[in-house]
N, C-alpha and C positions, 0 to 999 in steps of 0.2 A: 401638792401631795408628796409625802415622803416616798422615795423610790422603793424602799424595802417593805412597804406597807402590806403587800401581798403575803409575805412570810408570817405576818402577825395574825392572819385569819385562818384558823384551823378548820372551820366549818362554814364555808361561804353559803351553803344551802340554808343555814340557820340565820337568815337575814330577813328583816322586815323593812318596808318602805313606810316612813312616817311622814304624813302630810299635815302640817300644823296650820290650823286656823285659816284656810283659804276661803274666807267668807266675804260676803258682799260688803260688810261694814269696814273691811280693811282694803278692799280692792276696787270698788266702783268709783267713778269720778267724783261723786258727792259723798264719799265715805267719811264718817266722822273721825276715824283714826286711819288715815291713808298710809299704805305701804308704798314707798317710792319705787315705781316700776313693777308693782305687784302683778298687774295684768299681763305683763310681758313674760312672766314665768309660768303662766297657766299651761301653755302648750308643752313646755318642757316637762313639767310634772306629769301631765297626762300621758306623755310618751313613756316616761319612766314607769308609771303605774301599769300601763298596758304590757310593757316588757316584763315587769315583775310578775303580773298575773300569769302570763304565758309560761313562765318558768316555775310556777308554783310558789312564788315568794309572796308573803302576805302584804297587803296594803292596809294601812291603818290611818284613818282620818281623825283629827281632833277638831272639836267645835267649842270655841269659847261661847258661853251662854250665861246670861244674867236674868234674874227675875225682873219683870216689868216695873215693879215698885222700887227697884234699885237697892233693895235691902241686903243684897249679898256683894255689893261693890266694895264696901269698906273704903279704905283710903285711896283706892284706884281713882275715884272721882275727883281727887285733888290733883291728879295728873292728866286725866283724859276725860272727854265728855262721855255720856252714856252711849253704849254700843252693844251690838249682839244681844238684843233683848229677845227672850224666848217668844216664839210665835210671830216674829217679824221677818220680813224678807232679808233684813240686814244680817240675821244670824245664819242664813242658809249658805251652803257651799256655792261658790261662783259657778256660773254656767260654763260648761266645757270640762268640768272636773268632778262631776257627780260620782259618788261611790257606786260600785257595781256589786252584784250578788257575790257573796263570799268575802267582801271587804269588811273590816271592822270600823265602826264609828264610835268614837269616844265623846259622848255628850256630857253636858253639865260641867265643863271645865270652867271653874270660877276664878282661877288665878293664872298667872303667866306660865308657871310650871305645869306641864301637862300630866305629871304624875300626881300632883297634890289634889287629893279628894276625888280622884277618878279611879277607874278600874284598868288603866293602861298597864300598870305593872302586872296585874293578874293575867291580862291578855297576852303579854309578852312571855311571861313565865310558862303559861299553859301551852304556848305555841313553840316553846323551846328556842326562842330567839336569843342570839348572842351578838348579832351585828345590826346596827340601825343606820339606814340611809335617811338622813333628815332633810326635808324640804319644807317650804312654806314661809309664813310671815309671823312676826317680824324678826329679822335676824338679830337685832339688838335687844329684843324683849323676850317674847315667848320661845323663840328658837334657842337663844342662849340659856334661858332658865331651864328648859327641858333637857338640853344637851348636857349641861353641867350636872343635873340630877342623874341622868342616865349613866354618865361616866362614873359617878360615885357609886353606882350600882354595878359597875364593871361591865357595862355594855360597851362594845367597840362602836364608836360613833363616827359616821362619815357624813360630812355636810357638803352638799352639792352647791358650790358657790353660784352657779348659774341657775339654780332652782330655789333660791331664797331671796327675799327682798326686805330691806329695813325701813325704818321711819325716815331716814335720809341716806343719801349715798355715803356720806362721811361716817355716820354711825354704823351703817352696814359693813363697810370695810374695816372699821375699828373692831367690830364684834368678831368678824372672821379672823382678824389678826390675833385677837385674844384666844379664841376657841382653838385655833390650830396649834397653840403652844403645848398644852397638855390634855385638852378636853376632847379633841376630835381631829380626824384627818380631813382636811379641807381640799377639795379638788373639783374639777368640772364633772358633770354628770357622766360623761363618757369615760373618764379616768376611773371613777368610782365603779361604774358599771363593769368595766373590764376586770377589776379586782374581784368583784362579788358576783359576777355572772348575770348581771341584769341587762 
């Protein structure tokens, strides 16, 4: 993380914790689209979420979901097997990380970018959010796509490197290296929490 990042945050209280796609079909041992080390970050994200709630900082979950007939996958099925089908256990948030009262859940996310076709942007604007702490999976897919969109909307993005997981260790590290150039401030959850008061 850049050492002067704290000076860039005018309103740390205008922060939200974004938990991207922490769903069974990305995390369980038999997941069709596994995130390498995904289960290992559940406790870290849960801790961050608890601290955020205690400080009045919003917690927002996204859920990738697809119609059971596959009609909304598009070319995604050329790259990945079917996953996160509506009404299945695979689409549910993993145990130990369930949303609490007052959290927002963005459902119906059909694409990697959590802004595309969802009400995430509306929720953030109506909540007065300026800063996003980003966690979840997969670093090199949905996390990257969402952070890049958020940055183009002028949100200050903070990616907790110990609270995200990628489709492989190599792609995870490569994604973080690319994101920290101009799209996000990348650091450990404790570093980011110190800057934003989480």
